[in-house]
ZAMARGU-4260 file (C-alpha; in steps of 0.2 Angstrom, whole numbers, plus 5000, padded with zeros to 4 digits):
<rodrens>
0) 5675/5511/5512 | 5657/5508/5507 | 5656/5496/5492 | 5637/5494/5491 | 5630/5494/5474
5) 5613/5496/5466 | 5605/5492/5449 | 5595/5503/5438 | 5587/5496/5422 | 5584/5505/5406
10) 5571/5497/5394 | 5567/5503/5376 | 5548/5507/5373 | 5548/5506/5354 | 5542/5488/5354
15) 5528/5492/5367 | 5526/5500/5384 | 5519/5484/5393 | 5534/5474/5386 | 5546/5487/5393
20) 5537/5488/5410 | 5539/5469/5411 | 5557/5469/5406 | 5561/5482/5420 | 5552/5472/5434
25) 5560/5455/5428 | 5577/5461/5434 | 5570/5463/5452 | 5561/5446/5454 | 5545/5452/5445
30) 5530/5460/5453 | 5526/5446/5465 | 5543/5448/5474 | 5539/5467/5477 | 5522/5465/5484
35) 5520/5467/5503 | 5509/5458/5515 | 5494/5468/5511 | 5496/5465/5492 | 5491/5483/5489
40) 5500/5495/5478 | 5501/5514/5479 | 5506/5523/5464 | 5511/5541/5464 | 5510/5548/5447
45) 5517/5565/5441 | 5500/5574/5437 | 5506/5592/5440 | 5493/5598/5427 | 5483/5593/5412
50) 5493/5603/5399 | 5502/5592/5385 | 5519/5585/5389 | 5519/5588/5408 | 5512/5573/5416
55) 5516/5554/5417 | 5510/5546/5401 | 5493/5537/5405 | 5498/5522/5394 | 5513/5520/5406
60) 5501/5521/5421 | 5489/5508/5412 | 5504/5496/5409 | 5510/5497/5427 | 5492/5494/5434
65) 5489/5479/5423 | 5506/5472/5427 | 5503/5472/5446 | 5485/5466/5444 | 5492/5451/5434
70) 5505/5449/5448 | 5492/5447/5461 | 5490/5464/5468 | 5473/5466/5478 | 5470/5484/5476
75) 5480/5497/5466 | 5478/5515/5471 | 5483/5530/5459 | 5487/5545/5470 | 5492/5563/5467
80) 5489/5581/5474 | 5492/5592/5458 | 5500/5609/5457 | 5493/5624/5465 | 5481/5634/5456
85) 5472/5618/5451 | 5463/5603/5459 | 5467/5585/5457 | 5450/5579/5452 | 5450/5590/5437
90) 5468/5585/5432 | 5464/5567/5432 | 5450/5571/5420 | 5461/5581/5409 | 5475/5569/5409
95) 5464/5553/5406 | 5469/5546/5422 | 5451/5544/5428 | 5447/5534/5412 | 5463/5523/5415
100) 5457/5520/5433 | 5440/5515/5427 | 5446/5504/5414 | 5458/5495/5424 | 5449/5494/5441
105) 5462/5505/5450 | 5456/5517/5463 | 5460/5536/5461 | 5465/5545/5476 | 5463/5564/5476
110) 5475/5569/5490 | 5469/5587/5490 | 5452/5579/5496 | 5461/5571/5511 | 5464/5577/5529
115) 5481/5584/5534 | 5494/5577/5546 | 5508/5588/5552 | 5526/5581/5550 | 5542/5589/5556
120) 5556/5592/5543 | 5572/5592/5553 | 5583/5601/5539 | 5572/5616/5537 | 5566/5615/5555
125) 5548/5617/5550 | 5531/5608/5551 | 5522/5604/5535 | 5505/5595/5531 | 5505/5579/5521
130) 5490/5569/5517 | 5483/5559/5531 | 5479/5545/5518 | 5498/5544/5514 | 5503/5545/5532
135) 5491/5531/5537 | 5495/5520/5523 | 5513/5523/5519 | 5521/5530/5535 | 5512/5521/5549
140) 5510/5505/5539 | 5526/5507/5529 | 5531/5488/5528 | 5514/5482/5523 | 5511/5491/5507
145) 5521/5493/5491 | 5524/5512/5486 | 5529/5515/5468 | 5534/5532/5462 | 5530/5535/5443
150) 5537/5552/5438 | 5540/5559/5421 | 5558/5563/5414 | 5558/5582/5415 | 5570/5596/5418
155) 5563/5609/5430 | 5566/5628/5430 | 5566/5629/5449 | 5574/5612/5454 | 5584/5607/5439
160) 5575/5591/5437 | 5559/5583/5443 | 5560/5565/5446 | 5556/5552/5460 | 5562/5563/5474
165) 5554/5579/5468 | 5538/5569/5464 | 5535/5567/5482 | 5531/5585/5484 | 5514/5580/5478
170) 5511/5571/5495 | 5511/5588/5503 | 5496/5599/5504 | 5496/5614/5493 | 5497/5627/5507
175) 5512/5619/5514 | 5522/5621/5497 | 5521/5640/5497 | 5534/5643/5512 | 5552/5638/5508
180) 5549/5637/5489 | 5565/5647/5488 | 5583/5644/5491 | 5578/5631/5504 | 5568/5621/5492
185) 5580/5607/5489 | 5583/5604/5508 | 5564/5602/5509 | 5564/5589/5496 | 5578/5580/5505
190) 5568/5581/5521 | 5552/5574/5514 | 5563/5560/5506 | 5570/5556/5523 | 5552/5554/5530
195) 5546/5543/5516 | 5555/5534/5502 | 5547/5524/5488 | 5550/5506/5487 | 5552/5507/5468
200) 5554/5521/5455 | 5549/5519/5437 | 5552/5535/5427 | 5542/5538/5411 | 5555/5542/5399
205) 5544/5541/5383 | 5549/5560/5381 | 5560/5572/5391 | 5557/5590/5393 | 5570/5604/5391
210) 5568/5622/5396 | 5558/5617/5412 | 5544/5606/5417 | 5530/5616/5409 | 5534/5618/5391
215) 5521/5628/5381 | 5512/5620/5367 | 5518/5634/5356 | 5536/5629/5359 | 5534/5610/5360
220) 5546/5608/5345 | 5560/5616/5355 | 5555/5608/5372 | 5550/5590/5370 | 5563/5577/5366
225) 5558/5559/5361 | 5568/5547/5372 | 5558/5531/5371 | 5564/5524/5388 | 5558/5518/5405
230) 5570/5519/5419 | 5568/5508/5435 | 5575/5503/5451 | 5573/5499/5470 | 5584/5514/5475
235) 5575/5530/5470 | 5590/5541/5472 | 5600/5530/5460 | 5586/5530/5448 | 5585/5549/5449
240) 5604/5550/5446 | 5603/5540/5431 | 5588/5550/5424 | 5596/5566/5428 | 5612/5559/5419
245) 5601/5555/5403 | 5597/5573/5403 | 5615/5579/5405 | 5615/5583/5424 | 5627/5576/5436
250) 5622/5573/5454 | 5632/5589/5459 | 5621/5599/5447 | 5605/5595/5457 | 5606/5600/5475
255) 5592/5589/5482 | 5601/5574/5474 | 5617/5579/5481 | 5609/5582/5498 | 5602/5565/5498
260) 5618/5557/5492 | 5628/5566/5506 | 5616/5560/5519 | 5617/5542/5514 | 5599/5541/5508
265) 5603/5529/5494 | 5617/5527/5481 | 5620/5543/5472 | 5637/5539/5464 | 5637/5534/5446
270) 5652/5523/5448 | 5642/5512/5461 | 5626/5510/5450 | 5625/5496/5438 | 5616/5502/5423
275) 5607/5487/5414 | 5606/5491/5395 | 5620/5504/5397 | 5620/5505/5378 | 5603/5514/5379
280) 5610/5526/5391 | 5625/5531/5379 | 5614/5531/5364 | 5600/5542/5371 | 5609/5554/5383
285) 5605/5572/5379 | 5612/5589/5385 | 5596/5597/5391 | 5594/5613/5400 | 5582/5619/5415
290) 5583/5637/5409 | 5567/5644/5402 | 5567/5651/5384 | 5563/5668/5391 | 5550/5671/5378
295) 5540/5685/5385 | 5529/5700/5378 | 5541/5713/5371 | 5533/5727/5381 | 5534/5718/5397
300) 5546/5725/5410 | 5555/5714/5423 | 5563/5723/5438 | 5573/5710/5448 | 5581/5713/5465
305) 5599/5709/5468 | 5594/5699/5484 | 5582/5684/5487 | 5576/5684/5469 | 5576/5665/5471
310) 5575/5655/5455 | 5567/5642/5465 | 5553/5653/5470 | 5546/5670/5464 | 5557/5672/5449
315) 5555/5656/5439 | 5538/5653/5445 | 5532/5670/5438 | 5542/5669/5422 | 5536/5652/5418
320) 5518/5657/5420 | 5521/5673/5410 | 5528/5662/5396 | 5513/5650/5396 | 5499/5664/5396
325) 5508/5674/5383 | 5511/5660/5370 | 5497/5648/5373 | 5483/5659/5378 | 5487/5676/5369
330) 5491/5685/5385 | 5497/5704/5383 | 5511/5714/5390 | 5511/5732/5394 | 5515/5731/5413
335) 5529/5729/5425 | 5534/5714/5436 | 5544/5717/5452 | 5552/5702/5461 | 5566/5700/5474
340) 5574/5711/5487 | 5585/5726/5486 | 5577/5735/5471 | 5582/5753/5470 | 5568/5764/5477
345) 5571/5777/5463 | 5568/5764/5450 | 5551/5759/5458 | 5546/5777/5460 | 5548/5779/5441
350) 5535/5765/5437 | 5519/5770/5429 | 5505/5760/5423 | 5501/5742/5429 | 5512/5732/5441
355) 5512/5714/5447 | 5523/5711/5463 | 5529/5693/5465 | 5534/5686/5481 | 5534/5693/5499
360) 5551/5701/5498 | 5545/5713/5485 | 5528/5715/5492 | 5534/5720/5509 | 5546/5733/5502
365) 5535/5741/5488 | 5517/5734/5489 | 5509/5748/5500 | 5518/5762/5491 | 5514/5756/5474
370) 5496/5754/5478 | 5495/5771/5486 | 5503/5779/5471 | 5495/5769/5457 | 5479/5763/5464
375) 5474/5746/5470 | 5466/5741/5454 | 5482/5743/5444 | 5493/5733/5457 | 5492/5714/5459
380) 5502/5704/5471 | 5507/5686/5475 | 5514/5685/5492 | 5524/5670/5499 | 5538/5662/5489
385) 5527/5652/5477 | 5508/5655/5479 | 5504/5649/5462 | 5486/5652/5463 | 5488/5671/5466
390) 5502/5671/5453 | 5491/5665/5440 | 5477/5676/5446 | 5487/5692/5446 | 5496/5688/5429
395) 5479/5683/5421 | 5472/5700/5426 | 5487/5710/5420 | 5488/5700/5404 | 5470/5701/5400
400) 5466/5682/5400 | 5452/5675/5411 | 5459/5660/5421 | 5445/5649/5415 | 5453/5650/5398
405) 5468/5640/5405 | 5458/5625/5409 | 5460/5609/5397 | 5443/5603/5402 | 5426/5610/5396
410) 5420/5624/5408 | 5404/5616/5413 | 5412/5599/5417 | 5426/5609/5426 | 5413/5617/5437
415) 5404/5601/5441 | 5421/5593/5446 | 5425/5608/5457 | 5408/5606/5466 | 5412/5588/5469
420) 5429/5591/5475 | 5423/5605/5487 | 5410/5593/5494 | 5423/5580/5496 | 5434/5592/5506
425) 5447/5598/5494 | 5460/5609/5501 | 5466/5614/5484 | 5473/5632/5483 | 5464/5636/5466
430) 5464/5653/5456 | 5450/5665/5461 | 5438/5665/5446 | 5428/5681/5451
</rodrens>
């Protein structure tokens, strides 16, 4: 019988974020004890995009940078490769991370502007590309550098939760995220975690999100839950299990956590986790949901296949984008969306007007016929399991919203940042703007 145990610390932020950060690390010998031989610190934030309530709070990032600087860190790197349809340099500007790095002396690393290295994932038996910067600093020199994951406490419509293990998906180049963003997604997360595990995980729990990881500003009152917590520990799986538990999910509810637990990649059993400040866990535990609100234009028709309409891919990806464009940007309906396999051909033959086809399964079964019958201008398609750039492009066209309207940064500033990113070699899979 394995009697190993681990410790996860909860800290209240109502008396100040720096104080809570310090309180977490004091339970692990303080920052000096965590630094490695290089005395460099690599922080992976959750900067999926610049929209409100979706990214690691910049003041939590500031407090962590300053804490390690005061502990003798030589260099602190803040790294991310944001979600598809965007590019990281822009996201750092929109979130305030660029300003935080400048003010604290931290070094921003836009991973989409770095070269790629293929690694093999044994579970899904596929190669993916990760950042060469990450491979050289945190895989090849694993014992020399401190790697800290700084995710946000969020539910996720495609993976139930998005915490430390899910946060590592940002180490993967965007084109490698499209395949297997389906029923195999959780195995992909577990495979990446087997290759590279953070030394420490600190979850920003100032707020939590319910109804997914990308709440609309329109529905912020329904989707944003104040928590006023930080959650930290040296076993990222255990930290994730506690974070998931705070949102009402057991390890068995989150497949990638269960896969990591079953493979022995950390401690995933709550009865083997010593929660410091257990009272905070009991007081602030919520029963949140990863299900979307389903607030779509009333004249929009969804036709979902009986097979391979994966919530981890074409289904929830498409639905969350529709909800965002509709509620936050005035997007219109009046068209049909197809997704998944096994849609009745007679139902498809009755479709008139405009159509968006989500995912390769539906594209392969119906794309050619619908374009031939309705005309190419009326049919948009996003092949792959989650090509978010083409999804946003196609849905913006159908919903009569220009993609530039989605940016949280001034258009001229966005254009300048995009030019700079491209000159620096950005591999970001951005939305076509013309």
